[in-house]
C-alpha positions in Angstrom: 101.0 143.6 133.5 97.8 141.5 133.5 95.7 140.6 130.6 92.8 142.9 132.0 95.3 145.9 132.0 96.6 145.3 128.4 93.0 145.0 127.2 92.0 148.3 128.8 95.1 150.0 127.4 94.4 148.7 123.9 90.9 150.1 124.0 92.4 153.6 124.7 95.3 153.5 122.3 95.5 154.6 118.6 98.8 152.5 117.9 100.5 149.5 119.4 104.1 150.4 120.4 106.6 148.2 122.3 109.8 149.5 123.8 112.8 147.3 124.9 114.4 147.9 128.3 117.1 149.9 126.4 114.5 152.4 125.2 114.7 151.1 121.6 111.3 150.6 120.0 110.4 147.4 118.3 109.9 148.1 114.5 106.3 149.1 113.7 105.8 146.0 111.4 106.2 143.5 114.4 103.8 140.6 114.6 102.1 139.0 117.5 102.8 135.4 116.4 101.5 133.6 119.5 99.3 134.1 122.6 99.7 131.2 124.8 99.4 129.7 128.3 102.7 128.8 129.9 102.7 126.6 133.0 105.8 125.8 134.9 105.7 123.0 137.6 109.0 122.7 139.4 110.9 122.1 142.6 113.1 124.8 143.9 116.5 124.2 145.4 114.9 124.2 149.0 112.8 121.2 147.9 109.5 123.3 147.7 107.2 122.3 144.9 106.0 125.3 143.0 103.7 126.2 140.0 103.7 129.3 137.9 101.3 130.2 135.0 101.5 133.2 132.8 100.1 134.5 129.5 102.7 134.5 126.9 103.0 136.7 124.0 105.5 136.1 121.3 106.5 139.1 119.2 108.3 138.7 115.9 109.4 140.9 113.2 109.8 140.0 109.5 110.3 141.7 106.2 106.6 142.7 106.0 107.2 146.4 106.4 103.7 147.4 105.5 102.2 145.4 108.4 100.9 147.3 111.4 99.1 145.7 114.2 96.1 147.9 115.2 94.9 148.0 118.9 91.5 146.7 117.8 93.2 143.7 115.9 95.4 143.0 119.0 92.2 143.1 121.2 90.6 140.6 118.8 93.6 138.2 119.2 93.4 138.5 122.8 89.6 137.6 122.6 90.3 134.6 120.4 93.1 133.4 122.9 90.6 133.2 125.8 89.8 129.6 124.7 93.4 128.9 125.7 94.1 131.4 128.5 90.6 131.0 130.3 89.2 133.7 132.4 92.0 134.1 135.0 93.6 137.5 135.0 97.2 136.3 134.3 100.5 138.1 134.4 101.9 138.5 131.0 105.3 137.4 129.8 106.7 138.5 126.4 109.1 136.6 124.1 111.1 138.6 121.6 113.9 137.4 119.3 117.3 139.0 119.8 120.7 137.2 119.9 118.4 134.4 121.5 114.8 134.3 122.5 114.5 136.8 125.4 111.8 136.7 128.1 110.4 139.9 129.4 107.9 141.3 131.8 105.5 144.0 130.6 104.4 147.4 131.8 102.8 150.6 130.2 104.4 154.0 130.1 102.1 156.6 128.5 101.2 155.3 125.1 103.9 152.6 125.0 104.2 149.0 126.2 107.5 148.6 127.7 109.4 145.1 127.9 110.9 144.8 131.3 114.0 142.8 132.2 113.5 139.7 134.0 116.1 138.1 136.4 116.5 134.7 137.9 116.5 134.4 141.7 116.9 131.8 144.3 113.3 131.1 145.7 114.7 129.3 148.8 117.3 131.6 150.1 116.8 130.5 153.6 117.4 126.9 152.6 120.0 127.5 150.0 123.1 127.8 152.3 124.5 130.9 150.7 125.2 133.6 153.3 123.2 136.8 152.5 126.4 138.7 152.2 127.4 136.6 149.2 124.2 137.0 147.3 124.4 139.7 144.6 121.8 141.1 142.3 122.7 140.9 138.6 123.2 144.6 138.1 125.6 144.7 141.0 127.8 141.9 139.4 127.8 143.8 136.1 129.3 146.9 137.7 131.6 145.2 140.2 135.1 144.4 139.3 136.2 140.9 140.4 139.7 140.6 141.8 141.4 137.5 143.2 140.5 137.1 146.9 137.7 139.7 146.5 135.0 137.2 147.3 132.9 137.8 144.2 133.8 134.8 142.2 
């Protein structure tokens, strides 16, 4: 989801609801504690220099059970953050505290914002040296059973 998309959605909604990839809702008293610009400048394993920039929202919950973030208040926070984010229509990444700080993508389903799972990937698969037959997506690894000589570990 991009900044322009969340702004449009907030203008249409009566409440702000976030859902985890598991389907569980964040408590209604969550706070948006930060809206920031995160830039990553790195070299992938194939030696290619890369840059990524995202708008980052940090969601947090506390014992303030009477707090509710209204859509117009969230829009106001986003308007204030334009000083930091600039005018580029950036992708959004969301941080939310669980066992550790989790990073999520963001999408919208109906009246809910849904935190989507993010995964690592090799950006230079052609230069990495791992044959395609040995590359597994994370969900496949979680479902597969590893046995000695099975080639999965």
